[in-house]
N, C-alpha and C positions, 0 to 999 in steps of 0.2 A: 549345756554341752553343744559344741558345733559340729557340723558334718565331718564325718570321719574319711580318710582316703585307705585304699587297700594296703595292708601291711605287707602281704607277700610279694616279692619281686614280680614285676610284670613287664614284658616288653611292650614298647609304644606301638600303636597302631600306625598304618601307613597314612601319609598326609593325604591328605586329601580334599292377539284378538283376530278377525277376519279381514282379509285384505282383498282389494280389487283384483279381479282376474284379468290377466293380460292376453290378448289375441294376437296372433300371428300377423304381420303387415300383410295388407290386401293390395293386390296388383290393380293399378287404375288404369283407366283407358288411355291416358296421356303418357304412359310410360313411366310414371313415378310409383312410389310405394306410399300406402296409407296406414297409419297407426289409430287405433280404436281407444277410447275411453268411455267409461260408463258413468256419468255424474247423475245424481239423483234429483229427478224432477226439475232439471234445468236444462235450457239449450245454449250451448256456447257458439258465439258468432263465428263464422268460418272466415279465414284469411284468404281463400282461394276465390277465384272469379265465380259468379253465380252459376255458370254453366258446369262448373268443376266440383261443386259442392252438393253432397247429397246426404239426406238424414234417413237412417233406418229406425223405424218407430214400432215398437212393441206394444200391442195392445193386449192386456189380460183382463178378461171379465169373468162373470160366474159361468157365462155360456162357453167359456173356453174358446174364443175366436183366435184364429191363427194370426200371427203378426203379418203386417202389410208393410209395403215400401211405398213411400210418398216424397214427393219433392218438398224442398224446404218451405215454399210458400203454403203448403196444405197444412202444416203443423198447427196453426192458430185455429183452422176451420174444424179440425177433429177436436180440439179442446173444447170449443164452443159446443159440438155435438154432445160431448161427454157431459158438460155442465147442464144442457137441456134435459138430457136424460134423467140425471139425478133429480132436477127440479121436479119433473112429471111424476116421478116416484113418490116424491114427498106429498105432492098435492093429492094423489089417488090413496095415500096412507097405506100403501102395500110394502112389500119387502124392498129394502133399499139396496140398490147396486152400486158399488164403487168401483171406479175405473181408475187404476194406476197407470200413468204413462211414463215409460222410461225411454230417453232420447239418447241415442249414440250419435255423437259428433265425429265425422271422419276428416282429418286434415291431412294434407300431403307432407311428407318429409323430403326434401332435396336429397337426390342421390349424389354422392360425392364422385367428383371426377379425379380419379387416382392417376399419378405420374410418379415415376421412379426413374433415377438415373444413376449409374455407378460410373466411377472415374478410378483409374489406376496409373495415370501418368504421374512423373514426379513434379509436374507443375502445370498449372492451367487455371481456368476460370469457370465459375458457376455463376450462371446469369439467368435472371428471372424471365428472360425472353424465351427460355427453352421450353417452358411448360406449354401443353396443348391447348387449342381454344377452349374458352368456357361456354358451355351451353346455359341457355336461360332456365332459371329456378334450378341451379345447381351451384355447388360450391367445390373449390379446387383443393387438392391435398397432395403436395409434392414431397418426396424425399429424395435428397441427393446424398449419395454415399461416396466418401473418398478412402480408398484402402491402398496402402502402400506395403513395401517390403517389411517383415519383422524386423524389429530393432529401430525403425524409423517412425517419426511421428508426422502429423499434418498440421502446417501452420497456415491460418486463415487470415487475410487481411480484408477489411471492409473497404472496397473501393467506393461504393455509393450505397445508400439505402433510403428509399422514399415509400413508406408504407401509409395506408390509410387506416382510420379507426376500425378496430375490430379484426384486423389481419394480424396474424401470427407469424413470427420468423424465429425459430429456434435453433441454436447450434448446440450439439449435444456430443459428448464424448461416449464412445462405445467400449465398454468393459465387459467382455463375456456377453452375457445376457442382460447386463444392467445398461440404462441409459443415465448419463449424467449431464445435465443442463450446464453448460460452460457460459452461455449469453443468450439473451432473448431480445426482442424488439424494443424494450424499453432502455436497454444498456448500449446498443450498437451505435456507434458513431462512426463517421468516415475516418479512416486510417487506424483503427482500432485492431490489434492483433490478438487473435485466439489461438491457443496451441492444444492440441489434443493430448490426453496422457497415454494413448496407445496408438496402434498403426491404422486407426479407423476413426473417422469423424463422420458425423451425420448432421446435415442439414434439412430442417422440417418448414414447409411453408404452407400456409392454409390462408384462403380468402373467401369472403361471401360476397364479394362485390360483383354486381351484374355489368358495370359499365367500366369504370376506372379501377383498373387493378394495379396494386402497389409493384414498384421495380427495386431491384437489388442486383449488385454485382460483388462477388467475393473472388479474390485471387487466392489459390493455394500452392503451397510447395512443401517438399519435404523437409524434415530436420532430424537430426540424429537424437533417439531418445537416451535416456540415462537412468540409472538407478538413483533412488533418493540417498542422500547422504545418511550412511549408517549412524544409529544412535550410540553415542559415547556411553560405555558403561559406567556406573557409579564406581568410584575407586579405581578408575583405570582410564585408558585413552585409546585413540583409534587413529591410525594413519591410513590415508586413502591415496592410492597411486592414480586411479583413474575411475571415473563415475560411469563411463561408456561400457558397453558389452566387453567383457574380457578383463576390464579393471579389477584389481584387487584391493581389499581392505585388511590391514593388519591390526590385531587387538593385542593389548598388554595390559597388565594390572600393576597397581603401586605395590610397594613392598609390603609383604604380609598378606597379600590377597592371592587368590588362585583363580585362574580363567576356567569357568564352566561352560564349555562349548568350543567350537572350532576357533582356532587362533587366526585362520585366514578365511575370508570370503570372497567369492568371485561373482561379479555381475553377470547374470545369465541373459543371453539374448532372448527376447520373447516379444509378444504383442505389448505388453508392458514390462520392461526389464526389471528384474529383481534379483536380489542376493541369493546365493546358493542355499542359504540356510539362516535362520534368526540370529540376530546379533547374540553374542555371548554375554555373559554377566561375570562380575568379579565378586567373590564372596570370601570372608575369612573362613579357613578351615577349623575343624576341631582336631586339632593335634597335627603331628606329621613329623618327618625326619629330615633334618639338613647335614649333609655331609660336606667337609672342607669349607666350613662358613666363613665368610669374610664380614659380611654385614647384612642384616635383615631385621625383620620385625616379627613379633607374636602378638596377634590382636584377639580380642574377644570373638568367639565364633558368632557368625552372623545369625541374628535372631530372626526366626520365621514368624513367630505369634502363635503357632499351633502346637508347640511343643508342651507335651504333658508329663513325660518322663523325665528323669534326671539325665544329666549329661556329665561324662566323664571324658576329659580330653587329656593327652600326653604329647608333649613336644620333646623331642630329642635332638640336642644341637651339638655337633662336633666340629673343632677347630681344626685346622691343619697341624700335623706333628710339630711339637716345639713350641705351640702358641697357646695362649689362654683365651678366655672369653670373659667379656664385660656386659652386664645387662643394666640398662638404664630405664628405670620405671617413669615414663613419660606421664602415664595416666593409670590409676588403679582404683576403680570404683567397684566394690564388692558388696553383695547384701549378706544379711545375717546367715543365709542358706548357702552360702558360696564358701569354698575354700581353695586356697592357692599355695602350693609348697614347691620350693625351687631347691633342687639337689646339686651338689657339685660331683657329678659323675653321672654315669649311664642308668642306674636303677635307683628304685626308691629306698634302697638301703644304704645309699651313699650320704655324705655328710649334708645336714641341712642348711642352706644358706639363707632361705627366708620362708616363714611359714606365717600366712595371713591370720591363723588361729591364735597364735602365741605372740605375734609381734604387736608392739603398741602403737608403732606408726609405720609409714610408708618410708623405706629407704631410698629417698630422691636421689642420693649419691650413687645408688646402685649397688651391684654385688659382683665379685670377681671369683671366677672358678679357680680351684686348686690346680686342676689338670687342664686337659683339653676339650672336655666335654660337660655339659650342664643338661639337666632334665627339669622340665616343667609340668607338674601335675595341676589340673583344675578340675574341681567337682562342683556341679551346680545341682542341688537337689531340687529346686524349683526354678529352672531357666526363666529369667526375665529380662526385659529390655533394659532395665536400670543398670545391669551389668555392663562394665565397660573397662577394658584395659588395653594398654598399648605399651609393649615392651621393646625396646631397642637393643639387639646385641650386636657385638662386633668383636672380631679376633684382634690380638695384638702380640707382638714379640715379647717373650720372656726378656727381663731387664730393662724393659721400656714401660712407660706409662701408656695407658689407652689414649686413643684419640677423642678428645672432648667432644661434646655436642651440645648445641643450645637451640632450642625451638624458637622462631620467630626472631632470630638474630644471628649473629656471626662472631667470629673470632680471629685473632692473628697470633702466630706463634713464632718463638724464636729458633725452633728446631722442628722440621716436618717429621722427625722420626720419633719425637717425644722421649728423648734420652734424659738421663738425669739432669736435673737443672734447668730443664726447659720451663719457659714461663708463656702462658696464654693469658691474652687480654680479650675480654667479651664486650661487645656491643649489641644494643638491640635494634630491630627495624624500626622506622618511624612509627609513632603512635603507641610504642610499648616502652616499657621502663625495667630496670634490671630489679629483682626481687630474690629474696632466699639464697644469697650467696654474693662473693666478692666479684669485683670486676677482673681481678688477675688472681691466677692460681699458679702453683709451681709444682713440678715433679720433684718428689724428695724420696729419700731412703736408698741407699746404695744397694743393700741386700735384696730388697723386694719393693722396687719403685712403686709409689703411688701418689696421687695428687694430694696436696696439702688441704684442699678444701674442695667442697662439692661444686659443680658447676651451677652458676645461677640460674634464674628462670626469668623469661621475657614476659612481661604480662601487659595487655591493654588495660589502662588503670581507669578507674571510675573518677573522672574529674581532675582538674588541676589547673596551674597558673602556667600559660603559654606565653612567651615573649619573643620567640624566633620570628623572622621576617616570613617564614613559610612553613608549615607542619601539617600533621595528619593527625586526625581525631577519629578514634575507633570505638565501637561500643564495648563495654566491659567484657573481657575475657575473650575478645576476639583472637582467632578465628571461631572459637567454641561459642555456643548460644549464651547470652548474657543470663544472669541468674534473676530470680524474682525478687520483688521489694527493693531494687536498685533506686537510688536517688543520687544522680552525679550532676555536678556543675563544672563546666570548663569555663575559664574567662581568658580571652585573648587580647593582648596588647600589643601594639606596634608602634612606629615612630609617630610622634605628634602631628607632622604634617602629611601623614599617610592615612588610609582607610583600608578595610578589609574586603577581600573578595572570598566568599565561601562556596566552594563547589561539592554538592552532596551528590556522590557518586552511586551509592547503594543506600536504600533505605527499606528495610524489611522488618517491621514490627507487627504485634498484634493489635487488634482494635482496643485493647484495654492499656496499651502502652502509649506515651506520649513524648514528642521531642520538640521543644520550643527554642527558637532562636531570638534573642534580644538584641536591639541595637543600641548598645551602651554596655557599662559595667555592672548594672544592677538589674535584679531580676523584676523591678519596676519599670524598667525601660520599655520603648516602643517595640511591639512584636514585629519582627521581620517575617517570620513564618512558624507555623504550628502544624506538625504532622502527626497523624495517627494511621496506624495500618501501614501498607506498602503503597509506595509512589515510585514514579521515575525520577531521574536525575533532576536536581534543583539548582539554580544558581542564584546567590543573593549577595548584595553588597551593603555594607554599612556606611553611615554618614559620618563616622567618627573612627578614630584608632581602636576603639574598644568594641568587643563582641562577647556576648555571654551566651552559652548553650546549655540547656538544662534537658536531663533525661531522666525519666520515671518509668519504672516497670511495675506492673500490677503485683501486688504481694502474693495473689492468688494465681501466679504464672503457672503452677504445675497442674491447676484445674483447667484453665483456659489456653494453655499452650504458650510457647515463647517463639518469637521471631528470630531470624537469623542475625539481625543487627543492624549496623550502619558503618559507612567509610564516608568520611568527608575530608577535602583538602582545603588549606587556608593559604593566602599570600597577601601580603601588603601591596596596595596599589597606590597610585598618585591621587591626591584629593583635588587636582585641578580638573577643568571642563574639559578633558581630553581622555580618549581611549589609550590603553597602553599600546606600545608598538609591537607589531607582530614578526615573527622571525622570516628569514629567507628561506625558500625551500631548495632541496637538492635537486639539481637538474632542471632548474627554472628561475624565475626571477619575478620581482613584484614591483608595480607602480602605485604611486598615490595620488589621490585627486587633489589634496590639500596639503600644503606644508605642515601645518598642525593637524593632528588627528582629533578634530572637534566632532561634535554630534554632526551626523550626516557625512562626514568623510568616508571615502571608499578607498579600499586597497584591492588592486586586481592582480591576480596572479597568471602568469604564462608559464609554459614549459618549453623546454629546448627542443629542437627537432628530433623526431624520432620518440617523443614521450607524449603522453596523453595525461591531462589533468584529472584527478579524481577527488570529486568534493565541489563545493562552490568556489567559482573562480572570483567572484566579486563578494567581498566582506564590507559591511555598513557598521560604522560606529553609531550605536543606538542611544536612545535617550538617557538610558541608565549607565552609560558609557562602557557598555559590554558589546563585543563584537556579535554579529547577526549569526555567526557559525564558526566552527573551527577552522584553521588553515587548511587548505587542500594539500595533496602532495602530488608528485609527477610519477607516472608509472610507465615503463617502456611499453611503446606500442607492439603488439603482438598479432596485429590483424592487418590486412590489406582493404584498401578501398575497392568498392564494387567497380568492376571494370566496365560495366554495362551490358546492356542487351546487344546482339547481333541481329540486323534486320533479316528476315527471313530465316530464322533459325530457332532451335530450343537449346537449352542449356541445362546440365545437371550439375548442382553444387553439393559437394561432400559435406560441407559444414556451412549452414547460412550466416554464422558469425563472421566467417572469413578469416580464422585464425590462421597463423603460418602453418604451412601444410596443406592448407585446403586446396582442392583441385576443382577446376571448372571445365566441363567438357561440353564443346559446342557442337552440335550436328545440324547441318543445313536441311531446309525443308526439301522435298521431291521437286526436282526441275532446277535445283541451285548446285553450285559447286563451292567448297570452301576454299578460300585463298588465305593462307597463313597457318599457324598452329592451331589445331583443335583443342589441345590440353594446354591449360594455364595453371600454374602452381604458385602459391603465395610464398615468397622466398624472404627470409629474414637477413638483414644486414646488421653489421656491428654499429654502424653509424646510420642514422636516418631511419624512416619508416620503411617496414616490409613492402616488397612491391612484386608484381608478377613476372614471370620468367620469360614472357614475349608479350608482343603487342595484340591488340584485339584484332581477331581475324575478320574476314568479310565473306560473305555470301553473295556469289554473283551468278546470274543466269546461266544455263549451259549454253544458250545462243551466244550471249556476250563472250564467253570464254572461247568458243570456236572462232567468232569473228577476230577476237584479238590474236589468236594462234596464225590464222590465215593471213592477217595483216603483217604478223612478223615475218612470216615465210616470203611474202612478196618484197618486204623491204630487204631481206637478206638477199633475194634474186637480183636486186638493182644494185645493193651495194658491193657485191663481189666483183662484176665486171668493171664498174667504177674504180675500185681499188686496183685492179689489173692494169687499167690503162694508165692510171696515175703514177704506178711503178714505172712502167715502160718509158713514159715522157721523162720522168725524173732521172732515169738511168742514161736517156740519151742526152740529157742536160749535162751531167756530170761529164759525160764522155767528151763532149764538145768542148767544155770549159776547162777541164783538168789535164786531159791527154793530148788532143789534138791541137788546141790553140794554148798550150801552157805557158809559151813565152810572153805572148802578146795579150792573152786574156785571163791573166791570173787574178781570181777574185777571192776576196777574203771570206771563204766558206768554212773555215776551220778557226772558230773562235772559242774563248772560254766562257762557259755558261756560268752565270752568277750562282746557280744553285748546285754547281757540280761538286762542291766540296761537302755536302750534306750526305752522310753515308748511313745515318740511323733510320731504320724503317719505322714508319708509324704503326701503332698496334691498336686495332679496333675490332677486338675479338669478343668483347663483353657481351654475352647472351642476355643479360638482364636489361630490360626497357622499361622506363617510366610509362605509366598510362596517362593520357589527357592530351594536352596540346604539344604538337610536335613542330619544330621550325626547321626549315631546310635552309641552308646558305650556299650560294655559288660563288666560288673564288676563282676568278681569272688570273692567270700568270702570262 
C-alpha cells in the first residue's frame, strides 16, 4: 500500500622530557647582545674575534668549589689539571674525585638596524637608497608602507632590482592584521606590475651584507579597487552594472525557483571593497500559490540531505478568468515512498487528473484542467535525492489548443493563436532526434479543442550514422547525465575527397568511462584519441572521410557516479595540403602571406581606426593543417593613450586604464606656474579613437613667466607709438593724393581684392585636440 495523502480539505501553504634552559641575552662591551647555550662537555668554536670571545667555566667538585671565569686559552689547562688530580687519586688508592666541566659558549647576535617609511601620495617611488647607513656586524630591516584613500589600491611596477644572495625583498598585501605575500625576490623582474588587494601595500627589505648592498626601485600609483564578480547562483543568473564602489548586481532565478536572499547587492566602499551581503541562492520551494498564471514550472523541492521527517507540499495554480491550464510532465521520477496527485480545482476534493499511486504510466501528453485552477499535492515519507520532477504549466484561452512545448527543439505553427485546425511542426536541436511522437500535430475537435497527438521528445541518441557535412554529437540523454552501462558508436562519413575535423568542446566523464575516436569506419582503425575522465577542449583530424566514435559508460555508474557528458562538433574539410580559409572580421581586414594557405602560411588581421584587435592578430597554418588559434575580432577602443608626464609636475589619474571619462589632474611643483589646462578628460568620438579634451600643459618657472610678461609690456609700449605715427603718415598721404592733387595725381588706390567675394567665415572652435606631434603652417597671401 503506497503512502496516503490527507483526505480532509486543506488550504495550501504559502510559497515559499627535560629541555635546555634559556637565559636572557647578555649585554656585551661592544654594544651587541649575547645569547648563551649549554652544550654538555664540549666547547664550540667562537666566530667572534679573540678579544671578543669569553668562556664561562663552571667547575663542580666534592669540595663545592665556586665557578670561576677564565679566558678561552685557559680551558685546556684546567682540563689537564683535572686529569692530573684524578690520576693522583688512583695511585694513592684513596677516594676517587670526579670533576665535571660544563662550558658555556657566548656568541654575539647582530642587532638589526630598523627603518620604516610611510607614503600617502597618489604616486611616487620607493628607492633602496632611502635606507640608513649599515653599521658593522649588523643587518638591515626596512619596511615601506604605502596607504591611499579607501576604495583605491596601490599598483607597484618594478623599475629595477639587483639583489645579492641572501637578501630578501618581499611585497605584501595588507588585509587587516594579515599579510599576504604578493611577490618576492625570486619572482621580481623589471617591468613587472603587482597590485594590492586593499588600500595598503607593504614592501619588506632585509640584507646581511657588510659591503655591497642590493638595490631596487619601485614605482607606485593608485588605481580604483572593485568588488569581485559575484557568484552566479545555481539555477539562476546575475547582471552586474558596475564592479566599483556603488555598483549594483541584480539576481534572478529560472522558472520554478525562488531567490533566497536579497535581489540586489551593492558594492561597498572599503579598504577591500565588498558586496553588501552574501550572494543569494535559488532553490525550488516546497509548495506555493500562483495567481493569474500564464506560464511557469513546478519543480521537486531542493533536497538538503539532512531531512529525516516526511515532506508534504501543495501547489495551487490559478489561471486568469476564462482560461484553462495545461500541465506538461517533462520529468517525473518518484520513489516507492512518494506520491503525487493532481486535482482539477482548488481543493483535494476536486476531480483527480493524475494519481501516481494508481496510474500505470506517466502522461507525457500532460493534463488539462476543467476550470481555471489546478492543485498539486506531493508527499514524500522519506525524502531522497532520487526524487525528481519538472512540470511545466501554461494558461490558454477556451476554444483554443494550448501552446505546444518541446525541450531541446523548436516548432513552427500555422496559427499563433492555436485555433481549431492549427498545425504545428517540430524539429530538434543539432545532436538530438525526435522520439515518442509525430513531427506534425493538429488542433482538432470544435467543441473542446485539443491536439490530435502528444508533442514528441527530442533526445540525444546513443550512436548513429551521420552523413551531413557538419553536425553535433552529444552524450546520450544530454543535457541530462548519461545512464550507466551505455555502449554507443557513431559513424561519420563525408565526401570522398574530404576529411573530417572533430572539435571536442566539452568532455566530462568519470574515470571508469571511456571515449575513443578512430581514424576510419571500423573499431579496428587507428586510434586518434582516447579519453578517460575530464579534459580540456580537443581538436582532431581524420586522414579519410570516415570517423568512428565509441563511448562506453561503466555499468556500476550508480556506485562510482556519472559525469556531465560531452559535446563535440564535426565538419568536413579539404584533403589537400592547405588550411581552410578564414573569414573576414567586422570593422577590420585580413592579409595573407601566401596565395595558397599551405603549411607555414600566415594570415594577419588588422582593425579599422578606432578599433582594437582582441586575440592573436597573426594566425599560422600548422603541420596538421589547423590554424594556430581562432580568428580575432575588433573591439571599439574605449580608452585614450597616455598623454605623458609634464616636467616639474605631478599628476593624479582617476583610472590607470585611461578609459573614456578618465581625468588627469596636473599640478606644478612649487616655484613653477602651469600654462594650459590642468584637467584633461578622455573623450569618446563616434569615429576614431578617444582623445583628450585639451593639449598637454607645461610647467614654467615663475621667473620665466614674469620675464615673458615684462617683455610683452615693453613690446606693447613700442608698438603703440609706431602705430600712431603710421596712421598719421598714411592719412597725410591720402590727403595729398586724393584731395589736394585729385586732378593730376590720381592713383589707382581703390581696386578689387581677389578674396573680396569670400563671405563665409572659417570655424575653428573645436576644443578637442590630438596629443602627439603638432605641425604649424604659415600661409602668406
